[in-house]
C-alpha positions in Angstrom: -18.5 1.7 -2.9 -21.3 4.0 -4.6 -23.2 3.1 -8.0 -26.3 5.1 -9.3 -27.5 3.2 -11.5 -25.2 2.7 -14.4 -23.9 6.2 -13.7 -20.8 6.9 -11.6 -19.7 10.4 -10.3 -16.2 11.1 -8.9 -14.5 14.1 -7.8 -11.4 15.1 -6.3 -10.8 18.4 -3.8 -9.9 21.1 -5.7 -5.8 22.8 -4.6 -5.3 25.8 -4.3 -3.0 27.3 -7.7 -0.8 28.9 -4.9 2.3 26.6 -6.0 3.5 23.7 -8.5 1.5 20.8 -8.2 2.9 18.1 -5.7 2.9 14.4 -5.0 0.3 14.9 -2.1 -2.6 16.2 -4.6 -1.1 13.0 -6.9 -1.7 11.2 -4.3 -5.1 12.0 -4.4 -6.2 12.1 -7.8 -4.1 8.9 -9.5 -6.8 7.1 -6.1 -9.3 9.2 -7.7 -8.3 7.9 -11.1 -8.0 4.3 -9.8 -11.3 4.3 -8.4 -12.9 6.0 -12.6 -11.4 3.3 -14.4 -12.0 0.8 -11.9 -15.6 2.0 -13.4 -15.3 2.3 -16.3 -14.2 -0.9 -16.7 -17.0 -2.8 -15.5 -19.3 -0.8 -18.1 -20.5 1.9 -16.1 -21.0 5.1 -17.5 -18.5 7.9 -15.6 -18.3 11.4 -14.9 -14.6 12.3 -12.9 -13.9 15.8 -11.9 -10.8 17.8 -10.9 -9.9 21.4 -11.0 -8.2 24.5 -9.2 -9.6 26.5 -6.3 -8.7 29.9 -7.5 -10.0 32.5 -4.7 -9.2 33.8 -1.4 -6.5 35.8 0.0 -3.7 33.4 -0.1 -4.5 33.4 -4.5 -4.1 37.9 -4.2 -1.6 37.7 -2.3 0.6 35.2 -4.4 0.1 37.3 -7.5 0.8 40.8 -5.6 3.9 38.9 -4.7 4.6 38.3 -8.4 3.6 41.3 -9.4 0.8 40.1 -11.5 -2.9 40.6 -12.0 -4.4 37.8 -9.9 -6.2 35.9 -13.5 -3.3 36.2 -15.0 -1.5 34.1 -11.6 -4.1 32.2 -12.0 -4.0 30.7 -15.3 -0.2 30.2 -15.2 -0.8 27.9 -11.9 -3.7 26.5 -13.4 -2.1 25.1 -16.8 0.6 23.9 -14.3 -2.1 21.5 -13.0 -3.3 20.5 -16.2 -0.3 18.6 -17.2 -1.1 16.5 -14.6 -3.2 14.7 -16.9 -0.7 13.6 -19.3 1.9 13.1 -16.8 0.6 10.9 -14.6 -2.1 9.0 -17.6 -5.1 10.4 -15.9 -8.8 9.9 -17.2 -10.6 12.4 -15.7 -13.4 14.3 -18.1 -13.8 17.6 -16.6 -11.4 20.0 -15.3 -13.1 22.8 -13.3 -11.6 26.8 -12.7 -12.9 28.5 -9.5 -12.8 31.1 -12.0 -14.9 29.7 -15.5 -17.5 31.9 -16.0 -20.3 28.7 -15.7 -18.7 27.9 -11.9 -19.2 31.8 -10.8 -22.8 31.7 -12.0 -23.5 28.6 -10.3 -22.2 29.8 -7.2 -24.1 33.1 -7.1 -27.2 31.4 -7.8 -26.5 28.4 -4.5 -25.5 31.6 -2.5 -28.9 33.4 -3.8 -30.7 30.3 -2.3 -29.1 30.3 0.6 -30.1 33.5 1.5 -33.7 32.9 0.4 -33.8 30.1 2.8 -32.7 32.8 5.6 -29.5 30.6 6.1 -27.1 33.6 5.4 -26.8 37.0 7.4 -24.3 39.8 8.4 -23.2 40.6 11.5 -19.4 42.1 13.3 -17.1 39.6 13.8 -13.4 39.4 15.2 -11.2 35.8 14.7 -7.6 34.7 14.7 -7.3 33.4 10.7 -4.8 30.9 9.6 -4.4 32.3 5.4 -2.4 29.1 4.8 -5.9 26.8 5.5 -7.8 29.9 4.5 -10.3 29.5 8.2 -10.7 30.2 11.5 -8.7 29.4 14.0 -10.3 28.1 17.7 -7.4 28.1 20.8 -8.3 24.1 20.9 -6.5 24.1 17.0 -3.3 26.0 17.7 0.0 25.2 19.1 1.4 27.7 21.1 -0.6 30.1 19.1 0.8 28.9 15.9 -1.6 26.1 13.0 0.3 23.4 13.3 -0.6 22.6 9.5 0.9 25.8 8.7 3.7 27.2 11.0 5.3 28.7 9.2 2.6 31.3 8.9 1.6 33.9 11.3 -1.9 34.1 12.5 -4.0 36.9 11.7 -6.6 38.8 13.6 -9.5 39.5 11.1 -12.1 42.0 12.4 -15.2 42.7 10.1 -18.3 43.3 9.0 -19.1 39.7 7.0 -21.5 37.5 6.1 -22.0 34.0 7.7 -23.8 31.0 7.4 -26.2 29.8 9.5 -24.1 26.4 10.2 -25.4 25.8 13.4 -29.0 25.5 12.2 -28.1 22.4 10.5 -26.6 19.7 13.6 -29.7 17.9 13.8 -29.7 17.3 10.4 -26.5 16.6 9.8 -26.1 14.0 12.7 -30.2 12.4 11.4 -28.3 12.2 8.1 -25.1 10.4 9.6 -27.6 8.1 11.1 -28.5 6.8 8.0 -25.4 6.7 6.1 -23.7 4.4 8.1 -20.5 5.0 5.3 -20.5 8.5 3.8 -17.2 8.9 5.3 -14.4 6.2 5.1 -12.2 5.3 7.2 -15.0 5.0 9.9 -12.0 7.0 12.5 -12.5 10.0 10.4 -16.0 9.4 9.9 -16.5 9.2 14.0 -14.4 12.3 14.5 -17.1 14.8 12.4 -19.8 13.2 14.1 -17.8 14.3 17.7 -17.1 17.6 15.9 -21.2 17.9 15.2 -22.5 16.8 18.8 -20.4 19.7 20.3 -22.3 22.4 18.6 -21.4 24.2 15.1 -20.6 27.9 14.8 -22.5 29.4 12.5 -19.1 30.6 9.9 -18.1 33.9 7.6 -18.9 33.2 3.9 -17.7 36.4 2.6 -14.7 38.9 2.7 -15.0 42.9 2.7 -14.3 43.6 -1.1 -11.5 46.9 -0.3 -9.5 44.9 1.8 -9.6 41.4 -0.4 -10.9 41.9 -4.1 -9.8 38.0 -5.1 -13.0 36.9 -5.4 -16.8 35.7 -6.8 -19.2 39.0 -6.2 -21.7 38.9 -3.8 -25.2 38.8 -5.2 -26.9 42.5 -4.7 -23.7 43.6 -2.4 -20.8 45.2 -4.3 -19.0 45.9 -1.1 -18.1 42.2 -0.5 -16.5 39.2 -2.0 -17.3 34.8 -1.5 -15.3 33.6 0.9 -13.1 30.8 -0.9 -14.4 27.9 1.3 -18.5 28.8 0.1 -17.5 29.2 -3.7 -15.2 26.5 -3.9 -17.6 24.1 -2.4 -19.9 24.8 -5.2 -17.1 23.1 -8.0 -18.9 19.5 -7.3 -22.4 20.4 -8.4 -22.0 23.4 -11.0 -18.9 20.6 -12.7 -22.2 19.1 -13.5 -23.8 21.9 -15.3 -25.9 22.8 -12.1 -28.5 24.2 -12.1 -29.1 24.8 -15.5 -28.1 20.8 -16.8 -30.3 19.6 -14.2 -30.9 16.4 -16.4 -26.9 15.6 -16.5 -27.1 17.2 -12.7 -29.3 13.9 -10.9 -28.1 11.5 -13.5 -24.8 12.0 -11.9 -25.5 13.6 -8.6 -25.0 12.6 -5.4 -21.3 11.2 -6.0 -18.2 9.9 -4.7 -15.4 12.3 -3.1 -11.9 11.6 -2.7 -10.4 14.4 0.1 -7.0 14.8 2.6 -7.4 14.5 5.9 -6.9 18.6 6.4 -10.9 19.1 4.2 -12.7 16.4 6.9 -14.7 19.4 8.4 -14.9 21.2 4.9 -16.0 18.2 2.4 -18.4 16.0 5.6 -20.0 18.8 7.7 -19.9 22.3 5.8 -20.5 21.3 2.4 -23.4 18.7 3.3 -25.0 21.7 5.0 -24.5 24.1 2.6 -26.7 21.3 0.5 -29.7 20.8 3.4 -29.5 24.9 3.1 -31.1 24.8 -0.9 -33.1 21.5 -0.4 -30.4 19.4 -2.7 -28.9 15.7 -1.8 -25.8 15.1 0.3 -22.8 13.7 -1.3 -23.4 9.9 -1.1 -19.8 8.6 0.0 -16.5 10.7 1.2 -13.3 8.7 1.0 -10.6 10.4 3.8 -6.6 9.8 1.9 -3.9 10.5 4.5 -0.7 12.3 4.1 2.7 11.6 2.3 5.7 12.8 4.3 9.1 12.9 2.7 12.4 10.7 4.7 10.0 11.1 8.1 8.9 15.2 7.5 5.8 16.5 6.6 5.5 17.9 3.2 4.0 21.1 2.2 4.4 23.2 -0.4 4.1 26.7 2.4 7.3 24.9 3.8 8.6 24.2 0.7 9.7 20.4 0.6 7.4 19.2 -1.7 8.2 16.5 -3.9 8.2 17.5 -7.5 5.7 14.4 -9.3 6.1 15.6 -12.9 10.3 15.2 -11.9 9.6 11.6 -10.8 7.8 10.3 -13.8 10.5 12.2 -16.0 12.7 9.9 -14.4 10.7 6.9 -13.7 7.5 6.9 -15.7 4.0 7.7 -15.2 3.4 4.0 -14.3 6.2 3.6 -11.6 5.1 6.7 -9.8 1.3 5.5 -9.6 2.5 1.8 -8.5 4.4 3.3 -5.7 1.8 5.5 -4.3 -1.1 3.0 -4.2 1.3 0.3 -3.1 3.5 1.8 -0.7 0.9 4.8 0.7 -2.0 3.1 3.2 -5.0 4.4 1.8 -6.3 5.7 4.6 -3.2 6.4 6.6 -0.2 8.6 6.4 3.1 6.9 4.8 6.3 7.8 3.6 8.2 8.9 0.2 11.8 8.3 0.1 13.5 8.1 -2.9 15.6 4.4 -1.8 12.2 2.9 -1.0 10.6 4.2 -4.4 14.2 2.0 -5.7 13.5 -0.9 -4.0 10.1 -1.2 -4.9 10.1 0.0 -8.2 13.5 -2.9 -8.6 11.6 -5.9 -6.9 8.1 -5.9 -7.7 7.9 -3.6 -11.0 11.2 -5.4 -13.0 11.7 -8.4 -11.3 8.3 -8.9 -10.6 5.6 -8.4 -13.2 8.5 -7.1 -15.7 10.3 -10.4 -15.2 7.5 -12.6 -15.1 6.2 -11.7 -18.7 9.4 -11.3 -19.6 9.8 -15.2 -19.3 7.1 -16.7 -20.3 7.1 -15.1 -23.7 10.7 -15.6 -24.0 9.8 -19.2 -24.4 6.4 -18.7 -25.6 7.8 -17.1 -28.9 10.1 -19.9 -30.1 7.5 -22.2 -30.2 3.6 -22.8 -32.0 1.1 -22.7 -29.1 -2.3 -23.1 -29.6 -4.8 -22.7 -27.1 -5.4 -24.7 -24.5 -8.2 -25.4 -21.5 -6.4 -23.8 -18.6 -6.2 -26.1 -15.9 -8.7 -26.2 -12.7 -5.8 -25.0 -10.4 -4.8 -21.9 -12.4 -8.5 -20.6 -13.0 -8.8 -21.3 -8.9 -6.2 -19.0 -8.1 -7.3 -16.5 -10.3 -10.6 -16.6 -9.4 -9.5 -15.8 -5.5 -6.9 -13.3 -5.9 -10.0 -11.5 -7.9 -11.8 -11.4 -5.3 -9.6 -10.3 -2.3 -9.1 -7.8 -5.6 -12.5 -6.7 -6.1 -13.5 -6.2 -1.7 -10.1 -4.3 -1.4 -11.1 -1.5 -4.0 -14.6 -1.7 -3.4 -13.5 -0.6 0.0 -10.6 1.8 -1.2 -7.8 -0.2 0.2 -6.1 0.0 -3.6 -2.6 -1.7 -1.1 -4.0 -4.2 -0.7 -6.0 -4.4 -4.2 -2.7 -4.1 -5.9 -1.3 -6.9 -2.9 -3.7 -9.3 -4.2 -2.2 -9.2 -7.8 1.1 -9.5 -7.2 0.3 -13.0 -5.2 -0.9 -13.8 -8.7 2.2 -13.0 -9.9 4.1 -15.2 -7.3 2.5 -17.8 -8.1 3.0 -17.9 -11.7 6.5 -17.4 -11.2 6.3 -20.0 -8.5 4.1 -22.6 -11.6 7.4 -21.6 -13.7 9.8 -23.4 -11.4 7.3 -26.3 -10.3 6.5 -27.1 -14.4 10.4 -26.5 -14.9 8.9 -24.6 -17.9 12.9 -23.5 -19.5 12.9 -27.4 -20.0 10.1 -29.1 -21.1 8.2 -25.9 -22.7 5.3 -27.9 -21.7 2.3 -25.7 -24.3 -0.4 -26.5 -21.4 1.5 -25.0 -18.9 2.3 -21.6 -21.3 -1.4 -21.1 -22.2 -2.3 -21.7 -18.1 0.9 -18.8 -17.9 -0.8 -16.4 -20.7 -4.7 -16.9 -19.7 -3.2 -15.6 -15.4 -0.9 -13.2 -17.1 -4.1 -12.1 -19.9 -5.5 -12.1 -16.1 -2.7 -9.7 -14.9 -3.6 -7.2 -16.8 -6.7 -6.9 -16.8 -6.6 -6.6 -13.0 -3.5 -3.6 -13.6 -5.8 -1.6 -16.2 -7.1 0.6 -13.4 -4.1 1.3 -11.9 -1.2 0.6 -14.7 -2.7 1.9 -17.1 0.3 1.7 -20.0 1.9 -1.2 -18.6 -1.8 -3.3 -18.8 -1.8 -2.5 -22.6 1.4 -3.3 -23.5 1.2 -6.6 -21.5 -2.0 -7.5 -23.6 -0.2 -6.9 -26.4 2.7 -8.6 -25.8 0.5 -11.8 -24.9 -1.9 -11.4 -28.6 1.6 -10.7 -30.6 3.7 -13.3 -28.6 6.7 -11.0 -28.8 8.2 -9.3 -25.3 7.9 -5.8 -24.4 10.3 -3.7 -22.6 7.9 -2.6 -19.3 10.5 -2.0 -16.4 14.3 -2.0 -16.9 16.3 -2.8 -13.4 17.5 0.9 -11.7 21.1 0.0 -11.3 22.9 2.5 -9.5 
């Protein structure tokens, strides 16, 4: 994982504001939140960015369908996305909207620099276009003439004069960059995918739309007939959020950083955006973490298909930490994973109610009846804790959130075994209780990036020797 001196920058992608927030993006922003909290806990000055993508044809049509001005439409859905911060207990520092005045100014400056460097030109073209992806589609990307990501959207034919970015110019530069930066994209399988994509050759891509056909976008500098294509606009948020170009001090302190993105964003984040950065002479992103998708009962979830799971409903029923735990423990970090309420409640009862909740309750219950003085922990306890810490750090710094949590639960299991081996409920040995208090406090520290509310409750319970209601068992 990347750290620049004592500064650390992490950003999510920006979800479109064409529907309510769903659990797929919740996974991405929770994963990013864990990384941000982890680095803060290690003394880093962290800047954590997220926000909303608010331009483009999909947004424009959504506003028309609801008989709303596009800006008003965006305002409504941006506020819904902002509510994820409280619901999921997120710690981001900045929420950028691509309709923000500063962002628009930054994007126009970025365009101007690309243009001055000879990387923007105008031409007529005809393409097959998926509105759901907001991307041009080749025949090889379609299945029976339909986009497999948005099968309910018809492929549209766009034929007009647009501005183009000289993407093809940067094939060698990108391959050289990939060669020098071995861990640029994680996992390696995705990195190999984008390297092969680049080796096959890059086609220049459209970066504008005719304003008379699609007016909802950032105005192109010195051409009032065009607005910018949504991808060109949105990608610049990663640096506009840092105050670029005016605030050079902050920008240079934090950039480049880490980007979290879904696999359907691989091309845009790890290739198109990197070529754009090369065009204006800015450093490339340092690292990109690609996460998988969530299916529901084995079926792919999609806002377009209308079968998404509402994270607000989950939090209201089970609590933020329970939702965070399931997504981080059950969904493999870089692969697809499945969500079912049955699996969720099984994890909740076994790991949360019956695991950490039961351990804290047992130990505090016995200790509250005794006057325990701090004594030196036994070496066997310290050895187990250090081993868990090493495995935890190695897993977390490789973005293996599920493995990091699994290592913490190994320590919880060790503590349960230690209680049983020592028959603590009978002997009430002060030394054993001190060992357990030490271990539980360490568990709380390790849980902080993952389950921040639970971590604080455990620390308070240990300090005050008073039991904490962590996760009441779900009874159906």
